PDB file of the backbone (N, CA, C, O) and the ligand in Angstrom, with CONECT records:
HET     ZN  A 101       1
ATOM      1  N   MET A   1    -207.667 132.271-101.061  1.00  0.00           N
ATOM      2  CA  MET A   1    -207.385 132.042 -99.619  1.00  0.00           C
ATOM      3  C   MET A   1    -206.407 130.908 -99.501  1.00  0.00           C
ATOM      4  O   MET A   1    -206.468 129.927-100.242  1.00  0.00           O
ATOM      5  N   LYS A   2    -205.466 131.062 -98.519  1.00  0.00           N
ATOM      6  CA  LYS A   2    -204.359 130.168 -98.301  1.00  0.00           C
ATOM      7  C   LYS A   2    -204.795 129.054 -97.281  1.00  0.00           C
ATOM      8  O   LYS A   2    -205.708 129.217 -96.472  1.00  0.00           O
ATOM      9  N   CYS A   3    -204.098 127.975 -97.393  1.00  0.00           N
ATOM     10  CA  CYS A   3    -204.448 126.802 -96.446  1.00  0.00           C
ATOM     11  C   CYS A   3    -204.408 127.340 -94.961  1.00  0.00           C
ATOM     12  O   CYS A   3    -205.296 127.079 -94.149  1.00  0.00           O
ATOM     13  N   LYS A   4    -203.324 128.098 -94.683  1.00  0.00           N
ATOM     14  CA  LYS A   4    -203.163 128.561 -93.352  1.00  0.00           C
ATOM     15  C   LYS A   4    -204.346 129.327 -92.798  1.00  0.00           C
ATOM     16  O   LYS A   4    -204.736 129.183 -91.640  1.00  0.00           O
ATOM     17  N   GLN A   5    -204.884 130.126 -93.654  1.00  0.00           N
ATOM     18  CA  GLN A   5    -206.206 130.908 -93.309  1.00  0.00           C
ATOM     19  C   GLN A   5    -207.384 130.056 -93.133  1.00  0.00           C
ATOM     20  O   GLN A   5    -208.279 130.339 -92.337  1.00  0.00           O
ATOM     21  N   ILE A   6    -207.385 128.945 -93.925  1.00  0.00           N
ATOM     22  CA  ILE A   6    -208.511 128.003 -93.827  1.00  0.00           C
ATOM     23  C   ILE A   6    -208.435 127.360 -92.422  1.00  0.00           C
ATOM     24  O   ILE A   6    -209.439 127.282 -91.714  1.00  0.00           O
ATOM     25  N   ILE A   7    -207.288 126.927 -92.053  1.00  0.00           N
ATOM     26  CA  ILE A   7    -207.057 126.360 -90.791  1.00  0.00           C
ATOM     27  C   ILE A   7    -207.415 127.217 -89.611  1.00  0.00           C
ATOM     28  O   ILE A   7    -207.989 126.773 -88.616  1.00  0.00           O
ATOM     29  N   SER A   8    -207.043 128.485 -89.771  1.00  0.00           N
ATOM     30  CA  SER A   8    -207.293 129.478 -88.681  1.00  0.00           C
ATOM     31  C   SER A   8    -208.780 129.696 -88.452  1.00  0.00           C
ATOM     32  O   SER A   8    -209.199 130.046 -87.348  1.00  0.00           O
ATOM     33  N   GLU A   9    -209.608 129.482 -89.534  1.00  0.00           N
ATOM     34  CA  GLU A   9    -211.087 129.690 -89.511  1.00  0.00           C
ATOM     35  C   GLU A   9    -211.787 128.368 -89.161  1.00  0.00           C
ATOM     36  O   GLU A   9    -213.000 128.338 -88.952  1.00  0.00           O
ATOM     37  N   LEU A  10    -211.045 127.326 -89.103  1.00  0.00           N
ATOM     38  CA  LEU A  10    -211.654 126.087 -89.128  1.00  0.00           C
ATOM     39  C   LEU A  10    -212.573 125.775 -87.911  1.00  0.00           C
ATOM     40  O   LEU A  10    -213.650 125.198 -88.058  1.00  0.00           O
ATOM     41  N   ALA A  11    -212.122 126.163 -86.757  1.00  0.00           N
ATOM     42  CA  ALA A  11    -212.936 125.987 -85.572  1.00  0.00           C
ATOM     43  C   ALA A  11    -214.381 126.602 -85.730  1.00  0.00           C
ATOM     44  O   ALA A  11    -215.422 125.994 -85.479  1.00  0.00           O
ATOM     45  N   ASP A  12    -214.293 127.812 -86.155  1.00  0.00           N
ATOM     46  CA  ASP A  12    -215.632 128.582 -86.373  1.00  0.00           C
ATOM     47  C   ASP A  12    -216.408 127.966 -87.574  1.00  0.00           C
ATOM     48  O   ASP A  12    -217.638 127.928 -87.547  1.00  0.00           O
ATOM     49  N   TYR A  13    -215.729 127.506 -88.578  1.00  0.00           N
ATOM     50  CA  TYR A  13    -216.317 126.777 -89.643  1.00  0.00           C
ATOM     51  C   TYR A  13    -217.066 125.708 -89.223  1.00  0.00           C
ATOM     52  O   TYR A  13    -218.234 125.590 -89.594  1.00  0.00           O
ATOM     53  N   LEU A  14    -216.462 124.799 -88.390  1.00  0.00           N
ATOM     54  CA  LEU A  14    -217.071 123.517 -87.926  1.00  0.00           C
ATOM     55  C   LEU A  14    -218.104 123.745 -86.908  1.00  0.00           C
ATOM     56  O   LEU A  14    -218.979 122.908 -86.687  1.00  0.00           O
ATOM     57  N   ASP A  15    -218.015 124.886 -86.272  1.00  0.00           N
ATOM     58  CA  ASP A  15    -219.077 125.356 -85.262  1.00  0.00           C
ATOM     59  C   ASP A  15    -220.258 126.030 -85.974  1.00  0.00           C
ATOM     60  O   ASP A  15    -221.281 126.332 -85.360  1.00  0.00           O
ATOM     61  N   GLU A  16    -220.090 126.257 -87.278  1.00  0.00           N
ATOM     62  CA  GLU A  16    -221.052 126.963 -88.036  1.00  0.00           C
ATOM     63  C   GLU A  16    -221.351 128.435 -87.565  1.00  0.00           C
ATOM     64  O   GLU A  16    -222.407 129.019 -87.805  1.00  0.00           O
ATOM     65  N   ALA A  17    -220.369 128.924 -86.916  1.00  0.00           N
ATOM     66  CA  ALA A  17    -220.389 130.211 -86.417  1.00  0.00           C
ATOM     67  C   ALA A  17    -219.847 131.242 -87.342  1.00  0.00           C
ATOM     68  O   ALA A  17    -219.784 132.428 -87.018  1.00  0.00           O
ATOM     69  N   LEU A  18    -219.442 130.769 -88.538  1.00  0.00           N
ATOM     70  CA  LEU A  18    -218.689 131.633 -89.520  1.00  0.00           C
ATOM     71  C   LEU A  18    -219.685 132.466 -90.363  1.00  0.00           C
ATOM     72  O   LEU A  18    -220.849 132.140 -90.599  1.00  0.00           O
ATOM     73  N   ASP A  19    -219.079 133.548 -90.769  1.00  0.00           N
ATOM     74  CA  ASP A  19    -219.744 134.461 -91.807  1.00  0.00           C
ATOM     75  C   ASP A  19    -220.028 133.635 -93.012  1.00  0.00           C
ATOM     76  O   ASP A  19    -219.163 132.879 -93.453  1.00  0.00           O
ATOM     77  N   PRO A  20    -221.293 133.751 -93.607  1.00  0.00           N
ATOM     78  CA  PRO A  20    -221.601 132.809 -94.745  1.00  0.00           C
ATOM     79  C   PRO A  20    -220.666 133.089 -95.955  1.00  0.00           C
ATOM     80  O   PRO A  20    -220.398 132.164 -96.722  1.00  0.00           O
ATOM     81  N   ILE A  21    -220.172 134.312 -96.146  1.00  0.00           N
ATOM     82  CA  ILE A  21    -219.226 134.493 -97.272  1.00  0.00           C
ATOM     83  C   ILE A  21    -217.972 133.858 -97.057  1.00  0.00           C
ATOM     84  O   ILE A  21    -217.407 133.262 -97.974  1.00  0.00           O
ATOM     85  N   LEU A  22    -217.479 133.945 -95.872  1.00  0.00           N
ATOM     86  CA  LEU A  22    -216.243 133.215 -95.539  1.00  0.00           C
ATOM     87  C   LEU A  22    -216.388 131.770 -95.630  1.00  0.00           C
ATOM     88  O   LEU A  22    -215.523 131.062 -96.144  1.00  0.00           O
ATOM     89  N   ARG A  23    -217.527 131.302 -95.112  1.00  0.00           N
ATOM     90  CA  ARG A  23    -217.753 129.805 -95.187  1.00  0.00           C
ATOM     91  C   ARG A  23    -217.772 129.366 -96.561  1.00  0.00           C
ATOM     92  O   ARG A  23    -217.237 128.295 -96.846  1.00  0.00           O
ATOM     93  N   ASN A  24    -218.326 130.073 -97.440  1.00  0.00           N
ATOM     94  CA  ASN A  24    -218.371 129.788 -98.918  1.00  0.00           C
ATOM     95  C   ASN A  24    -216.948 129.689 -99.488  1.00  0.00           C
ATOM     96  O   ASN A  24    -216.578 128.775-100.226  1.00  0.00           O
ATOM     97  N   THR A  25    -216.204 130.688 -99.087  1.00  0.00           N
ATOM     98  CA  THR A  25    -214.871 130.731 -99.600  1.00  0.00           C
ATOM     99  C   THR A  25    -213.968 129.506 -99.081  1.00  0.00           C
ATOM    100  O   THR A  25    -213.081 129.019 -99.783  1.00  0.00           O
ATOM    101  N   ILE A  26    -214.264 129.071 -97.843  1.00  0.00           N
ATOM    102  CA  ILE A  26    -213.651 127.808 -97.418  1.00  0.00           C
ATOM    103  C   ILE A  26    -214.129 126.600 -98.149  1.00  0.00           C
ATOM    104  O   ILE A  26    -213.355 125.700 -98.477  1.00  0.00           O
ATOM    105  N   GLU A  27    -215.436 126.582 -98.409  1.00  0.00           N
ATOM    106  CA  GLU A  27    -215.927 125.408 -99.137  1.00  0.00           C
ATOM    107  C   GLU A  27    -215.324 125.265-100.486  1.00  0.00           C
ATOM    108  O   GLU A  27    -215.004 124.161-100.925  1.00  0.00           O
ATOM    109  N   VAL A  28    -215.150 126.477-101.211  1.00  0.00           N
ATOM    110  CA  VAL A  28    -214.561 126.519-102.541  1.00  0.00           C
ATOM    111  C   VAL A  28    -213.208 126.029-102.408  1.00  0.00           C
ATOM    112  O   VAL A  28    -212.807 125.213-103.237  1.00  0.00           O
ATOM    113  N   HIS A  29    -212.417 126.437-101.429  1.00  0.00           N
ATOM    114  CA  HIS A  29    -211.018 126.011-101.208  1.00  0.00           C
ATOM    115  C   HIS A  29    -210.964 124.537-101.018  1.00  0.00           C
ATOM    116  O   HIS A  29    -210.135 123.836-101.597  1.00  0.00           O
ATOM    117  N   LEU A  30    -211.945 124.036-100.121  1.00  0.00           N
ATOM    118  CA  LEU A  30    -211.878 122.680 -99.782  1.00  0.00           C
ATOM    119  C   LEU A  30    -212.112 121.643-101.037  1.00  0.00           C
ATOM    120  O   LEU A  30    -211.639 120.506-101.066  1.00  0.00           O
ATOM    121  N   GLU A  31    -212.836 122.167-101.958  1.00  0.00           N
ATOM    122  CA  GLU A  31    -213.161 121.372-103.185  1.00  0.00           C
ATOM    123  C   GLU A  31    -211.867 121.224-104.036  1.00  0.00           C
ATOM    124  O   GLU A  31    -211.721 120.313-104.851  1.00  0.00           O
ATOM    125  N   LYS A  32    -210.955 122.167-103.792  1.00  0.00           N
ATOM    126  CA  LYS A  32    -209.653 122.083-104.687  1.00  0.00           C
ATOM    127  C   LYS A  32    -208.501 121.570-103.932  1.00  0.00           C
ATOM    128  O   LYS A  32    -207.508 121.135-104.516  1.00  0.00           O
ATOM    129  N   CYS A  33    -208.597 121.606-102.716  1.00  0.00           N
ATOM    130  CA  CYS A  33    -207.371 121.303-101.803  1.00  0.00           C
ATOM    131  C   CYS A  33    -207.574 120.105-100.962  1.00  0.00           C
ATOM    132  O   CYS A  33    -208.278 120.133 -99.953  1.00  0.00           O
ATOM    133  N   LYS A  34    -206.930 119.013-101.397  1.00  0.00           N
ATOM    134  CA  LYS A  34    -207.060 117.760-100.711  1.00  0.00           C
ATOM    135  C   LYS A  34    -206.530 117.793 -99.278  1.00  0.00           C
ATOM    136  O   LYS A  34    -207.142 117.233 -98.369  1.00  0.00           O
ATOM    137  N   ASP A  35    -205.398 118.448 -99.090  1.00  0.00           N
ATOM    138  CA  ASP A  35    -204.782 118.575 -97.690  1.00  0.00           C
ATOM    139  C   ASP A  35    -205.690 119.163 -96.654  1.00  0.00           C
ATOM    140  O   ASP A  35    -205.736 118.720 -95.506  1.00  0.00           O
ATOM    141  N   CYS A  36    -206.446 120.217 -97.100  1.00  0.00           N
ATOM    142  CA  CYS A  36    -207.291 120.848 -96.140  1.00  0.00           C
ATOM    143  C   CYS A  36    -208.569 119.995 -95.883  1.00  0.00           C
ATOM    144  O   CYS A  36    -209.140 119.953 -94.793  1.00  0.00           O
ATOM    145  N   ARG A  37    -208.982 119.281 -97.063  1.00  0.00           N
ATOM    146  CA  ARG A  37    -210.156 118.377 -96.918  1.00  0.00           C
ATOM    147  C   ARG A  37    -209.881 117.268 -95.867  1.00  0.00           C
ATOM    148  O   ARG A  37    -210.765 116.890 -95.099  1.00  0.00           O
ATOM    149  N   ILE A  38    -208.659 116.775 -95.861  1.00  0.00           N
ATOM    150  CA  ILE A  38    -208.279 115.697 -94.987  1.00  0.00           C
ATOM    151  C   ILE A  38    -208.277 116.250 -93.457  1.00  0.00           C
ATOM    152  O   ILE A  38    -208.699 115.587 -92.510  1.00  0.00           O
ATOM    153  N   VAL A  39    -207.744 117.554 -93.357  1.00  0.00           N
ATOM    154  CA  VAL A  39    -207.811 118.148 -92.020  1.00  0.00           C
ATOM    155  C   VAL A  39    -209.111 118.392 -91.549  1.00  0.00           C
ATOM    156  O   VAL A  39    -209.382 118.225 -90.360  1.00  0.00           O
ATOM    157  N   VAL A  40    -210.058 118.826 -92.490  1.00  0.00           N
ATOM    158  CA  VAL A  40    -211.428 119.082 -91.979  1.00  0.00           C
ATOM    159  C   VAL A  40    -212.107 117.763 -91.624  1.00  0.00           C
ATOM    160  O   VAL A  40    -212.752 117.661 -90.581  1.00  0.00           O
ATOM    161  N   ASP A  41    -211.972 116.780 -92.459  1.00  0.00           N
ATOM    162  CA  ASP A  41    -212.620 115.443 -92.158  1.00  0.00           C
ATOM    163  C   ASP A  41    -212.143 114.843 -90.823  1.00  0.00           C
ATOM    164  O   ASP A  41    -212.898 114.255 -90.049  1.00  0.00           O
ATOM    165  N   THR A  42    -210.905 115.028 -90.628  1.00  0.00           N
ATOM    166  CA  THR A  42    -210.278 114.417 -89.455  1.00  0.00           C
ATOM    167  C   THR A  42    -210.765 115.141 -88.231  1.00  0.00           C
ATOM    168  O   THR A  42    -211.045 114.510 -87.211  1.00  0.00           O
ATOM    169  N   THR A  43    -210.879 116.534 -88.308  1.00  0.00           N
ATOM    170  CA  THR A  43    -211.404 117.335 -87.274  1.00  0.00           C
ATOM    171  C   THR A  43    -212.820 117.003 -86.944  1.00  0.00           C
ATOM    172  O   THR A  43    -213.203 116.764 -85.799  1.00  0.00           O
ATOM    173  N   LYS A  44    -213.589 117.000 -88.018  1.00  0.00           N
ATOM    174  CA  LYS A  44    -215.086 116.634 -87.924  1.00  0.00           C
ATOM    175  C   LYS A  44    -215.256 115.305 -87.074  1.00  0.00           C
ATOM    176  O   LYS A  44    -216.042 115.206 -86.132  1.00  0.00           O
ATOM    177  N   GLN A  45    -214.498 114.389 -87.487  1.00  0.00           N
ATOM    178  CA  GLN A  45    -214.600 113.109 -86.802  1.00  0.00           C
ATOM    179  C   GLN A  45    -214.191 113.178 -85.297  1.00  0.00           C
ATOM    180  O   GLN A  45    -214.824 112.607 -84.410  1.00  0.00           O
ATOM    181  N   THR A  46    -213.123 113.897 -85.104  1.00  0.00           N
ATOM    182  CA  THR A  46    -212.721 114.145 -83.692  1.00  0.00           C
ATOM    183  C   THR A  46    -213.797 114.742 -82.935  1.00  0.00           C
ATOM    184  O   THR A  46    -214.152 114.250 -81.864  1.00  0.00           O
ATOM    185  N   ILE A  47    -214.397 115.887 -83.481  1.00  0.00           N
ATOM    186  CA  ILE A  47    -215.391 116.608 -82.812  1.00  0.00           C
ATOM    187  C   ILE A  47    -216.715 115.740 -82.608  1.00  0.00           C
ATOM    188  O   ILE A  47    -217.415 115.886 -81.606  1.00  0.00           O
ATOM    189  N   GLU A  48    -217.004 114.869 -83.574  1.00  0.00           N
ATOM    190  CA  GLU A  48    -218.183 114.019 -83.371  1.00  0.00           C
ATOM    191  C   GLU A  48    -217.907 113.101 -82.205  1.00  0.00           C
ATOM    192  O   GLU A  48    -218.793 112.920 -81.370  1.00  0.00           O
ATOM    193  N   ILE A  49    -216.789 112.539 -82.101  1.00  0.00           N
ATOM    194  CA  ILE A  49    -216.472 111.578 -80.995  1.00  0.00           C
ATOM    195  C   ILE A  49    -216.540 112.369 -79.794  1.00  0.00           C
ATOM    196  O   ILE A  49    -217.163 111.953 -78.817  1.00  0.00           O
ATOM    197  N   PHE A  50    -215.953 113.467 -79.792  1.00  0.00           N
ATOM    198  CA  PHE A  50    -215.975 114.335 -78.542  1.00  0.00           C
ATOM    199  C   PHE A  50    -217.388 114.691 -78.085  1.00  0.00           C
ATOM    200  O   PHE A  50    -217.700 114.616 -76.896  1.00  0.00           O
ATOM    201  N   CYS A  51    -218.244 115.082 -79.042  1.00  0.00           N
ATOM    202  CA  CYS A  51    -219.551 115.454 -78.699  1.00  0.00           C
ATOM    203  C   CYS A  51    -220.470 114.275 -78.292  1.00  0.00           C
ATOM    204  O   CYS A  51    -221.398 114.434 -77.500  1.00  0.00           O
ATOM    205  N   ASN A  52    -220.189 113.149 -78.836  1.00  0.00           N
ATOM    206  CA  ASN A  52    -220.998 112.039 -78.387  1.00  0.00           C
ATOM    207  C   ASN A  52    -220.778 111.699 -76.886  1.00  0.00           C
ATOM    208  O   ASN A  52    -221.665 111.170 -76.217  1.00  0.00           O
ATOM    209  N   SER A  53    -219.562 112.024 -76.388  1.00  0.00           N
ATOM    210  CA  SER A  53    -219.295 111.645 -75.109  1.00  0.00           C
ATOM    211  C   SER A  53    -219.683 112.854 -74.134  1.00  0.00           C
ATOM    212  O   SER A  53    -219.826 112.634 -72.932  1.00  0.00           O
ATOM    213  N   GLU A  54    -219.846 114.080 -74.649  1.00  0.00           N
ATOM    214  CA  GLU A  54    -220.097 115.183 -73.926  1.00  0.00           C
ATOM    215  C   GLU A  54    -220.929 116.187 -74.754  1.00  0.00           C
ATOM    216  O   GLU A  54    -220.435 116.733 -75.741  1.00  0.00           O
ATOM    217  N   PRO A  55    -222.170 116.424 -74.355  1.00  0.00           N
ATOM    218  CA  PRO A  55    -223.056 117.226 -75.179  1.00  0.00           C
ATOM    219  C   PRO A  55    -222.733 118.734 -75.312  1.00  0.00           C
ATOM    220  O   PRO A  55    -223.164 119.419 -76.240  1.00  0.00           O
ATOM    221  N   ALA A  56    -221.931 119.209 -74.305  1.00  0.00           N
ATOM    222  CA  ALA A  56    -221.641 120.630 -74.264  1.00  0.00           C
ATOM    223  C   ALA A  56    -220.703 120.995 -75.447  1.00  0.00           C
ATOM    224  O   ALA A  56    -219.923 120.162 -75.909  1.00  0.00           O
ATOM    225  N   PRO A  57    -220.803 122.321 -75.948  1.00  0.00           N
ATOM    226  CA  PRO A  57    -219.888 122.757 -76.944  1.00  0.00           C
ATOM    227  C   PRO A  57    -218.392 122.702 -76.572  1.00  0.00           C
ATOM    228  O   PRO A  57    -218.039 122.664 -75.393  1.00  0.00           O
ATOM    229  N   LEU A  58    -217.565 122.699 -77.545  1.00  0.00           N
ATOM    230  CA  LEU A  58    -216.236 122.637 -77.225  1.00  0.00           C
ATOM    231  C   LEU A  58    -215.743 123.744 -76.336  1.00  0.00           C
ATOM    232  O   LEU A  58    -215.923 124.913 -76.677  1.00  0.00           O
ATOM    233  N   PRO A  59    -215.095 123.420 -75.149  1.00  0.00           N
ATOM    234  CA  PRO A  59    -214.510 124.493 -74.394  1.00  0.00           C
ATOM    235  C   PRO A  59    -213.309 125.282 -75.063  1.00  0.00           C
ATOM    236  O   PRO A  59    -212.536 124.735 -75.850  1.00  0.00           O
ATOM    237  N   ALA A  60    -213.228 126.425 -74.740  1.00  0.00           N
ATOM    238  CA  ALA A  60    -212.185 127.287 -75.399  1.00  0.00           C
ATOM    239  C   ALA A  60    -210.884 126.655 -75.392  1.00  0.00           C
ATOM    240  O   ALA A  60    -210.192 126.697 -76.409  1.00  0.00           O
ATOM    241  N   SER A  61    -210.467 126.047 -74.294  1.00  0.00           N
ATOM    242  CA  SER A  61    -209.169 125.474 -74.144  1.00  0.00           C
ATOM    243  C   SER A  61    -208.992 124.296 -75.093  1.00  0.00           C
ATOM    244  O   SER A  61    -207.908 124.113 -75.647  1.00  0.00           O
ATOM    245  N   THR A  62    -210.045 123.489 -75.292  1.00  0.00           N
ATOM    246  CA  THR A  62    -210.013 122.391 -76.213  1.00  0.00           C
ATOM    247  C   THR A  62    -209.951 122.972 -77.667  1.00  0.00           C
ATOM    248  O   THR A  62    -209.181 122.463 -78.481  1.00  0.00           O
ATOM    249  N   ARG A  63    -210.650 123.896 -77.960  1.00  0.00           N
ATOM    250  CA  ARG A  63    -210.617 124.581 -79.248  1.00  0.00           C
ATOM    251  C   ARG A  63    -209.282 125.107 -79.607  1.00  0.00           C
ATOM    252  O   ARG A  63    -208.840 125.036 -80.753  1.00  0.00           O
ATOM    253  N   LEU A  64    -208.632 125.647 -78.592  1.00  0.00           N
ATOM    254  CA  LEU A  64    -207.218 126.181 -78.780  1.00  0.00           C
ATOM    255  C   LEU A  64    -206.277 125.058 -78.947  1.00  0.00           C
ATOM    256  O   LEU A  64    -205.373 125.165 -79.775  1.00  0.00           O
ATOM    257  N   ARG A  65    -206.411 123.962 -78.218  1.00  0.00           N
ATOM    258  CA  ARG A  65    -205.524 122.813 -78.402  1.00  0.00           C
ATOM    259  C   ARG A  65    -205.715 122.204 -79.823  1.00  0.00           C
ATOM    260  O   ARG A  65    -204.749 121.872 -80.511  1.00  0.00           O
ATOM    261  N   LEU A  66    -207.029 122.072 -80.235  1.00  0.00           N
ATOM    262  CA  LEU A  66    -207.261 121.551 -81.502  1.00  0.00           C
ATOM    263  C   LEU A  66    -206.657 122.388 -82.575  1.00  0.00           C
ATOM    264  O   LEU A  66    -206.090 121.888 -83.546  1.00  0.00           O
ATOM    265  N   HIS A  67    -206.783 123.627 -82.392  1.00  0.00           N
ATOM    266  CA  HIS A  67    -206.270 124.658 -83.386  1.00  0.00           C
ATOM    267  C   HIS A  67    -204.764 124.465 -83.464  1.00  0.00           C
ATOM    268  O   HIS A  67    -204.220 124.463 -84.568  1.00  0.00           O
ATOM    269  N   GLU A  68    -204.134 124.317 -82.456  1.00  0.00           N
ATOM    270  CA  GLU A  68    -202.623 124.240 -82.368  1.00  0.00           C
ATOM    271  C   GLU A  68    -202.246 122.868 -83.134  1.00  0.00           C
ATOM    272  O   GLU A  68    -201.365 122.841 -83.993  1.00  0.00           O
ATOM    273  N   ALA A  69    -202.920 121.836 -82.784  1.00  0.00           N
ATOM    274  CA  ALA A  69    -202.752 120.505 -83.308  1.00  0.00           C
ATOM    275  C   ALA A  69    -202.945 120.690 -84.896  1.00  0.00           C
ATOM    276  O   ALA A  69    -202.136 120.190 -85.678  1.00  0.00           O
ATOM    277  N   LEU A  70    -203.942 121.357 -85.290  1.00  0.00           N
ATOM    278  CA  LEU A  70    -204.140 121.451 -86.725  1.00  0.00           C
ATOM    279  C   LEU A  70    -203.002 122.219 -87.432  1.00  0.00           C
ATOM    280  O   LEU A  70    -202.565 121.836 -88.517  1.00  0.00           O
ATOM    281  N   ALA A  71    -202.536 123.307 -86.796  1.00  0.00           N
ATOM    282  CA  ALA A  71    -201.484 124.170 -87.338  1.00  0.00           C
ATOM    283  C   ALA A  71    -200.276 123.328 -87.540  1.00  0.00           C
ATOM    284  O   ALA A  71    -199.607 123.359 -88.573  1.00  0.00           O
ATOM    285  N   LYS A  72    -200.005 122.514 -86.427  1.00  0.00           N
ATOM    286  CA  LYS A  72    -198.775 121.553 -86.569  1.00  0.00           C
ATOM    287  C   LYS A  72    -198.868 120.637 -87.710  1.00  0.00           C
ATOM    288  O   LYS A  72    -197.917 120.403 -88.456  1.00  0.00           O
ATOM    289  N   HIS A  73    -200.233 120.039 -87.846  1.00  0.00           N
ATOM    290  CA  HIS A  73    -200.433 119.181 -88.879  1.00  0.00           C
ATOM    291  C   HIS A  73    -200.284 119.727 -90.266  1.00  0.00           C
ATOM    292  O   HIS A  73    -199.781 119.074 -91.180  1.00  0.00           O
ATOM    293  N   LEU A  74    -200.740 120.950 -90.389  1.00  0.00           N
ATOM    294  CA  LEU A  74    -200.632 121.518 -91.644  1.00  0.00           C
ATOM    295  C   LEU A  74    -199.152 121.897 -92.066  1.00  0.00           C
ATOM    296  O   LEU A  74    -198.791 121.902 -93.242  1.00  0.00           O
ATOM    297  N   ARG A  75    -198.350 122.206 -91.022  1.00  0.00           N
ATOM    298  CA  ARG A  75    -197.035 122.469 -91.305  1.00  0.00           C
ATOM    299  C   ARG A  75    -196.263 121.156 -91.743  1.00  0.00           C
ATOM    300  O   ARG A  75    -195.308 121.215 -92.516  1.00  0.00           O
ATOM    301  N   ARG A  76    -196.703 120.036 -91.237  1.00  0.00           N
ATOM    302  CA  ARG A  76    -196.118 118.747 -91.617  1.00  0.00           C
ATOM    303  C   ARG A  76    -196.599 118.513 -93.068  1.00  0.00           C
ATOM    304  O   ARG A  76    -195.764 118.181 -93.909  1.00  0.00           O
ATOM    305  N   VAL A  77    -197.833 118.658 -93.392  1.00  0.00           N
ATOM    306  CA  VAL A  77    -198.375 118.408 -94.679  1.00  0.00           C
ATOM    307  C   VAL A  77    -197.613 119.242 -95.795  1.00  0.00           C
ATOM    308  O   VAL A  77    -197.355 118.762 -96.899  1.00  0.00           O
ATOM    309  N   ARG A  78    -197.309 120.403 -95.451  1.00  0.00           N
ATOM    310  CA  ARG A  78    -196.733 121.450 -96.297  1.00  0.00           C
ATOM    311  C   ARG A  78    -195.279 121.310 -96.420  1.00  0.00           C
ATOM    312  O   ARG A  78    -194.678 121.814 -97.369  1.00  0.00           O
ATOM    313  N   ALA A  79    -194.649 120.594 -95.430  1.00  0.00           N
ATOM    314  CA  ALA A  79    -193.279 120.503 -95.372  1.00  0.00           C
ATOM    315  C   ALA A  79    -192.577 119.860 -96.607  1.00  0.00           C
ATOM    316  O   ALA A  79    -191.352 119.744 -96.630  1.00  0.00           O
TER     317      ALA A  79
HETATM  318 ZN    ZN A 101    -205.750 124.045 -98.503  1.00  0.00          ZN2+
END
């Protein structure tokens, strides 16, 4: 699996809404890929901060913005 695919599944991964097989694939990738690990850690922290101030799940618009920010971040990391 490529980094791009990891990032595209990341919102669901962090939501724990992901297919267990796909989830496992991502975890295997994360063990080997430092770049993606950094993205996941940063995103987790962001979501935790967000959830502490608002107990509701991430609205779709926020998820989309987060997703876009991550995609941009990944392009920078890979550049
Ligand atoms: Zn990666």
